[in-house]
N, C-alpha and C positions, 0 to 999 in steps of 0.2 A: 558284298556287303556287311558292312562294319558289324566288328566283334564287341560282342554287351563289354568288355573292356575298355573299349576307346568309347562307345556310347557315354558309358557313367563319368571317364575323361572326359570328354569335348561338353557330360554336364554340369558336372563340376567345376569345369571352369567358368562355362555361363554363369552359374548361380555366383563363382567371384567374381564375377566382371558386372550383376546386375546388384548383387551386396554393395560393391564400388562404390555404383553408382547411385545408390540407394545415397549410402555416408555424404557423396560429396553434395545432397541433392537438400542435405536437414538446414533449417534453417536454423544458424548459427546466434542465439539469444545472448545478451549480455548481463546480468541484474544486480546492478548498481545498487548500496546497502547491502547484501545480501549476506553480511553479518550481524544485522538489525533483528529482532523481534520479527515484525512481519515480514524483510526479505528472507529470512531464512526460510517463512514460510512460501513465498514466491519459488525458489528453488525446488522446493519437493512438489509444489502443482508441478512444476517443468519438467521437470525430471522423472516423470512417468509418460511425458509424450515423447513417442521415437520416433517425432516428425525433427523432434528441437536437438539443436548442441546446446545443451547450457555452460554458459563462462560464467563466475560469480567472481566479480572484483573486491577484493582487500586493500587494505593498506600496508596488513602485517604479512602479509602468506596466505598458506592454506592453511584452516583450525588444525583442531587436534581432530577432531569428531568430521573430517568429511567424507567426502558424501564418493564413491568412485565413476558417479553416473557426473559428474561434473566437474567440468578440470576449471580451474584457477588463476589469476590473472593478478598482478599487485598496480594498484591506482590508484593515484590518492586524487580529492578533485579540487585539492589546491593545486597539485604540481602539473601543468597542462601535457607538456610532456611523457608524462608517467601516462596519462590518459590517451592518446593519441596509440600508446605503444596497446595499450589493453584495447585500446576500438579496434584495433590489424583482423578485418575479415569482417567484422560484426553486420549483422540483417537489422536485428531489432535493439534497442536498447530498452529496458526494465528501470527506470530510478523511482527508489521510495529511501533515500535517501533525504538525512535531516538532521541537524545537530542543536537543533536547539533545547534538547530534552537537557542536553547535556552544558545548556549553559553560555550557548554560543553561536551564533548566525552564520559564520561566516559560514559557511556550507551549504544554508539557503539561499545566500547572497551570490556571493563570490564563487564559490564553489559548483552555484547549477550553469554559474556564467561560463566556467573554466568546460565544461562536459557540455555545455552546447556546441561552443567554437569547435571542438573537438568531434562532436558526433560530427558536424556539417561536414567539416574538413574529411571523414568518412565517407563520406556521403552514406548514409546509416538509411538504411529502408523506411523504419516505424521508429518513430518517441513515443513508447509509452512511460507519461510519469503523474506519478501519484500526486492529486494537486487536491485543493479541497472546500467543500462547500462554500459560495455564496463569498467565495474570497475578491472576487470583485467589489464588496462592500464592505471588508475590515482594514481600511487601509491603517486603523486605527490599532490595530495587533498584529508584532512586529512577521509572525513564522506565518499566519494566513497570505498577509502584505507579500511577503517573498515567496509563495504562489504563485500572487499573479502573475507577478515582476517574473517568473523563468514562464510561465506562460506566453507570456509578452515574446519573451528571447526565443522561445522556440519558433513562435508564430514569424516572428521574424526573420528566422533562421531561412525557410521554407523549407523545414522537415519535415516531411509527414509525421502527424501527431494521433496518441488518445489520449485526451485531458482523463486521467479516472479522479474523478472530483467526489472523499472520500468524507462524510460525517466523522461525529464523534464514538469514536471505537466501544465500542463496550466490553471488552477487553484490553486488559494492558501488560504487558512484562509484568512488571509489579503489581496484582489486579485487587485497584483496592473494594472494587465494586464485591467481589469476590472475602475476603479478609473479609469486610463492614459486615455480609450476610454469614460468615460464619460464627462471627462473634455477634447475631438479631440485631444489627442497626443498619443507618444506610444513609449514606451524608447524603442531603441534596443542598449545589450550590445555587444559591439566590432564591429560588422562591417554588416549592411542591406544583404550580400548574404550567408552569411555559412548557412550552414545548418544544424538543429540539429534533434532530435525526439526528439516528445511532446505523455501526452496522457490524458487525463480528468479521475479527481480521479471516477469520479461517474462509469464509466470505469474498472477503477485501482483495485476497489473496489471490482466492478463483478466476475473480475479471482481470488482475494483472494480467493471468500469466495469459485469459482470456485472449483478451485483447493482445498481447505479444505475438498470439498465433492464430487470430481471425486469418481465416484465407480471402482471397484481395483486396480488394481496395476501397471497401465501403466504411470500414471502418474510421479509414482514414480523416486526418483532421475533426474530429469529433471529441464532445465536452461531454462525459456522459457522468451523472449523478449515481452515487447508487444509495440505499439505504433498505427499508424493509416495505411491503405490499404495501400493512395495515398504517403507512405514516408515523410523523412525529409524534415523540408521545414527554410525553410530563415526568418527569424524578418521580414523583407521589406513580404515577404509572409505571414506570419500571421498577419501585418498590415493590408495589403489588403483585405485578407477576412475575418477580422472583420470590415472594415469597408462599406465592401460589405453587406454584412449581416445585422449590424447591423443601415443602411445605414445612415454611419456618414462617414464626412472625417477626415480624423488623421491624423497629423502630426507627421513625424518620427524623432526621433532624437535619437543621437549616443553618448553612451563611448565608443572614440576609446578605440583598445586595448591597446594601449601607455601609455592612463591613469589607467590601469592595472599592466603592466608592471612594470613603474612605482610606483607605490602604497605599489607591493605586502612586499615588506622589509619594508616598519617603519608602517604598518597595525598588521604586526607579533609579533609588537614589543606589544602593546597594544588589543591586541582584535585577540583572534583564532578563534571566525566566523567570522571576514569580511576575516581574514587571508583564508580563507578554500574558502571564494565566490569568493574573488578572481582566487584564484586558478583553483575553477571548471572552470571561464568562461574562464578560458585561456585553457582550456587542453576543452572548444568547437572548440578552434580557430580551432586545432586539424584539426575540421571533422568524426573524430571517435567517436563521441557518437552519435552512428545511429541501431535504429531497428531493426532485424530479424526478422519478425514476421509470419514465418514459423509455428513454433513450437503454437502461442497464434492462427493462426487460427484453427489448431490441432485438440486442444485440450478445447479453450474457442468458437471455432465459426468464424464466418467473423469478422475480422475489421473495425472497424467506418474507415471514411470517417473524411482527415481535416477540411471540409464542413458540415459535420453531426456534429465532437462533437464540434464543435464552435458554430453553432446553436445552439445545445440543450445548450452548456454555455452560449451561450446571453441568452437566454430567462429566466435562473439558475439566473441570471445576472439584469433582467426587461431591458437587453437592448433591446429587441425585443418582443413584448408581445407575 
């Protein structure tokens, strides 16, 4: 008969082996764009998943506010060699990287190409790519067109993919809607009536994380629009909801479409970013920037309503307690 001591030692050994197997079985997920406003939220979502080994890519190495739950690797989308090193052993890529808000589209075009080619060389099992709603219809908008170009490259590579197509972010790193609401105003682009779709970035980060960890292969090679259950909203409707939820009267001021049409050519001469943004708003005017959320609800669960999303946003911005 085994002594209690030897039985305990045997149990400890078995437990250690089980834990070791569990650790090796973790899915290694690399987040590209991890230092960005959205990418940091994706990291936080994934870090809470015990089945995932989270790796974050940064050009500059480990940030000062690093999480102990995340491994950091150096990688630059404009440096293919660094990507090969960063992608070693990676099972899934989640990419929310972009450069257009920094005044350049290098990452959006050439950087994405480098990342896709490196992912193919590394035989990555799933590529979760943050794309944009209706980008196939927006060839005149450089950063939207870049998303479609990247989608096509990923499909041609043969890597299993999930394209999560996002509409307008309700919130930004610099939250203009919140700042306006605090001052009692709402700046509308174009008009008060054209509807387009929105998403809260906390929700979008959750969708990207779910796409990375979704079990099995059913989600592979899917293009998934995300948005709100009650559909697209006009800017007047957004302003009215913000006003009602925050209990604050907002004065809606409109920058008319004519201003954008007049500025588009002269702005192109001196600002790539300004030209891109103007073309984006003119694209919104077409009324096709609308999410079809049928796949979202299938893979990610019930979509929030506009009221629910705006209420959570208002709390995060301390517009309400």
